[in-house]
Structure formats: structure tokens, C-alpha cells
N, C-alpha and C positions, 0 to 999 in steps of 0.2 A: 472760829468761824465768824466772819464779820457780817453785821446786819446792814451794811451800807450798799445802796443800790445806785448804779451809775448809768449814765448815757453820755453821748458826746456833746450835746449842746447845753445841758444844764449842769449845775453843780451836783456832786454826789449827794444823794439823799438817803437818810436812814429810814427805816420803816416808820418810826415815830414821826419824822418830818413829813413823810408822804400821807400819813393819817391826818396830821394837822392841816396840810394843804387841802386834803379832801374835805375836812370839816369846814375850813374857811370857804371853800367853794360852795358847800351846802348852805352855810350861813348867808353867803351873798345871795343865793337863790331865794332863801326865805325872806330876807329883807326886801329884795326887789319885787318879789311876788306880793308882799304886803303893800308896798308903795303902789304898784300897778293896779292890783285888784281892789284893795280897800281904799285907795286914794283916787287915782286917775279914772278908773272904770267903775267906781262905786255907784254912780247914778245909773249907768247902763245895767249893771248887775241888778240893782234894786227894781228897775223897771221890767227886766226880763224874767225875774224869778218866778212870778206866778204863771207865765205862759210857757214855761219850759218843763223839761223832764227832770229838773234838779231835785235833789232831796230837800226837805225843808231846812232852813238855816240852822235850827238846833241839831239836826242830824249831821249836817255838814261839819259843824263844830266838833262833833264826836269823832269824826274821821280825819281831822286835820293831821294827827300824828302819822297817818298813812301817806299824806302828801309830803311831810318832812322826810319820811323814809324813802319815798320816791326821789326826792331831791338828793338825798345822800347817795342813793344808788346811781343817779345821773352823775354825781361828782366822782364816784369811784370809776365809772366808765370813762369819763372825760380825762381824769388823771392818767388812767392806763393808756388811753389812746394818744394823749399828748406826749407822754413819755416815749411810747413806741414810735411815734412819728417825729419825735425830737422837736416839738413845738414848745418854745418858751419865749418869754417877753411879751410886750404889749401888742403891736400890730399883727404879727403872725398869729397870736392867740385869738385876737379879735376876729380876724378873717376866718380862722378855723371855726370859731364859735358861730359866726354868721352862716357859714356853709352848713355845718352839721345841725345847727339850730333850725335853719329854714327847712332842711330836709325832714328832720324829725317832727317839727311843728306842722308842716304841710301834711305829712302822713297822719298825724294825730287828729288834725282838723277834719280831714276827709273821713276818717273813721267816725268822728263824732256826728258830722252832718248826715252820714249815711244811716244812722240808727236812732238819733234823738231829734225831737221837734224843738230845735233851739233857734234863737235869734242869730241870723247869719252874720250880722255886724258884730255881735258879741263873740262869735266863733273866730271871725277874722281878727278882731282887735285883741280879744282875750286869749285865744289859743295860739293863733299863728304869729301875730306880731309880738304879743306878750311873751310867749315861750321862746321865740327866737331871741329876743332881747335878754331874757333870763339866762339862756345858755351862753350868750355872748359875754354877759357879766361874769358868769361862773368861769368861763374859759380865760377871761382876762385875769381874774384872781389866781387861777391855777397857773397860768403862764408866768405871772410875776413870782408866784411861790416857787415854781420849778427853777427860775432863773436866780433867785435870791440865795445868798449864803445864810442869812438869818431871817427868821419869819416874824420877829417881834413887831416890826413896823407894819407889815402887812396885816398881822393879827389886830393891831390897834386900829388900823384904818377900816377893816371889815366890821369889827365889832362896834366901833364908834359910829360908823355909818348906819349900821343896823339899828342901834339904839336911837339915833337921831331920827331915822325914818319912823320908827314906832311912836316916838314922842310927838312928832309933827302931825302924823295922821290921826292919832288919838285926840290931839288938841283940836284939829280941824273938824273932826266928828263931834266933839263936845261942844264946839261953837256953832254947830249946824251948817258949816260951810260945805262939808261933803256929807252925804248920808251914810248911816251905818245900818247894817242889817240887824234887825231886832232879833236877838237870839234869846229865847226864853227856855228855861230848863223845866 
């Protein structure tokens, strides 16, 4: 019995390749999330923390693994949907990511503002725009993964980009250019 999975628009993929594509999608989400929230929106997060219903930063840090699990589950869903809908490559994957990302992000944002006293600008930028872009990036990675015969180059790009993002954001925080949340244990 073969473990190869096929569809008409992408190259045949083994279960191992599909898992790797899923992991790469998840890693792209983690990297982009760090860039967006710890970098671009850091000042807004810091200003909004005290007036919102968020957990204290040290508690949030304890729950980050759940965020990563959520990203992995998002990636599983997106790989499954993109294979079923036969979406591979750049532009179709990006358009799909924009559509599904906007719908899911709008639903999540409405849910958040309906039950939490949060900064509406933070919800709009952080959840709606941020999560839509997060899903777009993930779909782009998955689309290229589904269309590629070999995943080495994509793996290098995703992991390299993620490491570069982490180094740059931590350097900018260390230099005081962008704020960091003070997490005390």
C-alpha cells in the first residue's frame, strides 16, 4: 500500500511531505506573528495592556504553546482545504488566504469585541488585519509546498526568514527602538 497522496494540480505528496508542508505553514505563522505583534504593534500592545481584559504578560507567556498549537491546527485545516480545492502556487494561494483569512479574522474580531473591553484599534490591526495577513502568508507557503517537487528550498526560506525575524526584533527591542513587554516570572 502506497503512502502517496495525489490531486490533479499539485505534485503527488507523501504523508511525510504533507506533514512537513503543515509544519512550514505553522512556522511561517509563528514568524509573522512575532514580527507583527512583537515588532509592528509592540507600542500599541504595551499601551493597551493595562486597560484591557488580557492576562498579565507573564501569564500570556505561559500560554504561548497553545497559540503555537492553534497555528498548527490552522495549518492542518489550510493544507486540507487547499488540497481539496486544488489550490497550489503563489497567486491562487494568496487570494485564497486573503478570502479565508478575512472571513475567519472578521468572525474572531467580532467575537472578541462582543465580550472583552479591548482597544478597537488593536482589535482591527492586531486581530483582523494581522490574522488575515498571517493566514495569507501561511497559504502562500502551503501553496508553494503543494506545487513543489522538493521542499528543501522552501524549508530553508521559511526557517531562515523566521530566524531573521527573531534576531531583528530582539535586536530592536534590546536597542529600545521598539518596546518589549516586561515578562517577570
